[in-house]
C-alpha positions in Angstrom: 13.6 -10.6 149.1 13.4 -7.8 146.5 10.0 -6.6 145.3 8.9 -7.5 141.8 6.6 -5.1 140.0 5.2 -6.0 136.6 4.4 -3.2 134.1 2.9 -3.4 130.6 6.2 -4.0 128.9 8.8 -4.3 131.7 9.4 -6.2 134.9 11.1 -4.3 137.7 13.0 -6.3 140.3 14.2 -4.2 143.2 14.5 -0.4 143.0 16.8 -0.1 140.0 16.8 -3.1 137.7 14.3 -4.0 135.0 14.0 -6.5 132.2 11.9 -6.6 129.0 11.3 -9.1 126.3 12.3 -7.5 123.0 10.7 -9.1 119.9 13.0 -9.5 116.9 13.4 -11.4 113.7 14.6 -14.9 113.8 17.9 -15.3 112.1 18.5 -18.3 109.9 21.4 -20.5 111.1 24.0 -21.2 108.5 26.9 -23.7 108.5 30.3 -22.1 108.3 28.9 -18.5 108.0 30.0 -15.6 110.1 28.0 -14.9 113.3 25.3 -12.3 113.0 25.4 -9.0 114.8 22.7 -8.6 117.5 19.4 -7.8 115.8 17.4 -4.7 116.7 14.1 -4.7 118.5 10.7 -4.9 116.7 8.9 -3.9 119.9 8.8 -4.7 123.6 6.4 -7.6 124.1 3.5 -7.1 126.5 3.8 -8.8 129.9 1.0 -10.2 132.1 0.9 -11.5 135.6 -0.3 -15.2 135.6 -2.4 -15.1 138.8 -4.7 -12.5 137.3 -5.9 -15.1 134.8 -6.7 -18.1 137.1 -9.0 -19.8 134.5 -6.6 -19.5 131.7 -3.1 -20.5 133.0 -1.8 -23.6 134.7 -1.9 -23.7 138.5 1.9 -24.0 138.6 2.1 -20.5 137.1 -0.2 -19.1 139.7 1.7 -20.7 142.5 4.9 -19.3 141.2 3.3 -15.9 140.7 4.8 -16.1 137.2 4.4 -13.8 134.3 3.8 -14.6 130.6 4.3 -12.9 127.3 3.1 -13.7 123.8 5.2 -14.3 120.7 4.5 -15.9 117.3 6.0 -19.2 116.2 9.1 -18.8 114.1 10.0 -15.5 115.8 12.8 -14.6 118.3 13.3 -12.4 121.3 16.1 -11.0 123.4 16.3 -9.8 127.0 16.6 -6.0 127.4 18.4 -5.3 130.7 18.3 -1.9 132.4 19.9 -0.6 135.5 21.9 2.4 136.9 25.6 3.1 136.7 26.0 4.2 140.3 24.7 1.0 141.8 24.7 -2.1 139.5 23.1 -5.5 140.1 24.2 -9.1 139.3 21.8 -11.1 137.1 21.4 -14.8 136.5 19.3 -16.2 133.6 18.1 -19.8 133.3 16.0 -21.6 130.7 14.9 -25.0 132.0 18.1 -27.0 132.7 20.4 -24.6 130.9 22.2 -21.6 132.3 22.0 -18.9 129.6 25.2 -17.2 130.7 27.4 -20.3 130.7 25.5 -22.6 128.4 26.0 -25.4 131.1 23.8 -26.9 133.8 22.7 -24.1 136.2 24.0 -23.7 139.7 22.2 -21.8 142.5 25.2 -19.8 143.8 27.2 -17.2 141.9 30.5 -18.5 140.5 33.3 -16.7 138.8 35.1 -19.6 137.1 33.3 -19.6 134.8 31.2 -16.6 135.6 27.6 -17.6 135.7 26.0 -14.2 135.9 26.1 -10.8 134.2 26.4 -7.4 135.8 23.9 -4.7 134.7 25.3 -2.3 133.7 27.6 -2.8 131.8 25.6 -5.8 130.4 22.4 -4.3 128.8 21.2 -7.2 126.7 21.3 -11.0 126.4 20.4 -12.4 123.0 20.6 -16.1 123.7 22.4 -19.1 125.2 26.1 -18.6 125.6 28.2 -20.9 123.3 31.7 -19.6 124.2 34.3 -17.4 122.5 32.0 -14.4 122.5 29.0 -16.0 120.8 25.4 -16.9 121.8 22.6 -18.9 120.2 19.6 -16.8 119.6 16.5 -17.2 121.8 14.1 -18.4 119.1 10.5 -19.7 119.0 9.9 -23.0 117.2 6.9 -23.7 115.0 4.4 -26.0 116.9 5.2 -28.9 114.6 9.0 -28.4 115.0 11.2 -31.3 116.1 14.3 -29.1 116.6 17.0 -30.7 118.7 17.4 -27.3 120.5 14.0 -27.5 122.1 14.2 -27.2 125.9 11.0 -28.9 126.7 8.8 -31.3 124.6 5.6 -29.5 125.7 7.1 -26.0 125.4 6.3 -25.0 129.0 9.8 -24.0 129.9 10.3 -21.0 132.2 12.7 -18.2 131.7 14.0 -17.6 135.3 15.6 -14.3 136.0 17.4 -13.8 139.4 18.7 -10.4 140.5 21.2 -10.1 143.3 21.9 -6.8 145.1 25.4 -5.6 146.0 26.7 -5.8 149.6 25.9 -2.8 151.8 28.4 0.0 151.5 29.8 -1.3 148.2 28.1 1.4 146.1 26.3 4.7 146.9 22.8 4.5 148.4 21.6 7.4 146.4 22.3 8.6 142.9 25.1 11.2 142.7 24.5 14.4 140.9 24.7 14.2 137.1 24.2 10.5 137.3 23.4 8.9 133.9 21.2 5.8 134.1 21.7 2.9 131.8 19.2 2.2 129.0 18.3 -0.9 127.1 20.6 -1.8 124.3 19.8 -2.3 120.6 17.6 0.9 120.4 14.3 -0.9 121.2 10.9 0.4 120.2 7.8 -0.1 122.3 5.0 -2.1 120.9 1.5 -0.7 120.7 0.2 -3.1 122.5 -2.3 -22.8 119.8 -0.7 -23.2 122.9 2.5 -22.9 124.7 5.4 -22.3 122.4 8.8 -24.0 122.3 11.9 -22.0 123.0 14.8 -23.2 120.9 18.4 -22.1 120.2 18.7 -20.4 116.9 21.4 -18.7 114.8 24.8 -17.8 116.2 25.1 -14.1 117.3 28.3 -12.3 118.3 27.8 -11.1 121.8 30.2 -10.5 124.7 29.4 -11.6 128.2 31.2 -8.8 130.1 33.4 -9.9 133.0 32.3 -8.7 136.4 34.3 -5.5 136.9 33.7 -5.6 140.7 34.4 -9.2 141.6 32.2 -11.9 143.0 32.7 -10.5 146.5 30.7 -7.4 145.7 27.4 -9.2 145.7 25.1 -10.1 148.6 23.8 -13.5 147.6 21.2 -13.5 150.4 19.5 -10.4 149.1 17.8 -11.2 145.8 14.6 -11.2 143.8 13.4 -13.4 141.0 10.7 -13.9 138.4 9.7 -16.8 136.2 8.3 -16.0 132.7 6.6 -18.2 130.1 6.1 -17.6 126.4 2.7 -18.4 124.9 1.5 -18.5 121.3 -0.6 -15.8 119.8 -3.6 -18.1 119.9 -3.2 -19.0 123.5 -2.6 -15.4 124.4 -5.9 -14.5 122.8 -7.7 -17.3 124.8 -6.2 -16.2 128.1 -6.4 -12.4 127.8 -8.9 -11.7 125.0 -6.2 -9.6 123.3 -4.5 -9.8 120.0 -0.7 -9.9 119.5 0.3 -7.1 117.2 1.7 -8.3 113.9 5.5 -8.2 113.4 6.8 -4.8 112.5 7.9 -4.4 108.8 11.5 -3.6 109.2 11.6 -1.6 105.9 8.9 0.7 107.2 10.4 0.8 110.7 13.8 2.0 109.4 12.4 4.4 106.8 12.1 7.3 109.2 15.8 6.8 110.1 16.8 6.7 106.4 18.4 3.3 106.9 18.5 0.7 104.1 
């Protein structure tokens, strides 16, 4: 089993892979419109280990050794994936009863028809639930009074489960070669300075490719893996659990001004 280490803004699973929850603006779905381009990050959301807050989180979270992150209702997020080019990893993502990579019911083992995992690198981000033909539905947060049909759980306590699988021994180098260039999170994320459980819904359609496994399913050791379960909580619930405030959303106009972007 791979070690899981939780940092302020990033979860490391194994020695080379990490994942972050990148806050972004929620895109408004539109009928008949062209899909959106993947939105940029408005900051990496802070991450906390559930067992450190035994009086504030459900026992289930403590038993799972889960993590949680805050986000405001009506917002969205994407998963920032980071790894190394010289020894990639296979990654599965599930939200409740949906496989984020296929958009279908999840299965435990890796499959290549259809491919139910991504390889990092080259996959450096996942913006939502796969819908086919190079599109995903954005990971979005519903308002607490929302009755959206895309809601995964009526009480909003759905886990984002991330499983990382190592390659088979000898398939890739054990040490980084000279002049190795590690991968970085896509979308040029920017680190953040710092109710109840929220509902994760599928939002607007975003154009995003799920890259085919360039190494083949036989490259992965499915017995050597690590995983983490993550839960999203509202800003109010986050304050009750941790005593901390969720920073307000970044004003994109001010965020882009230093880059002289419109």
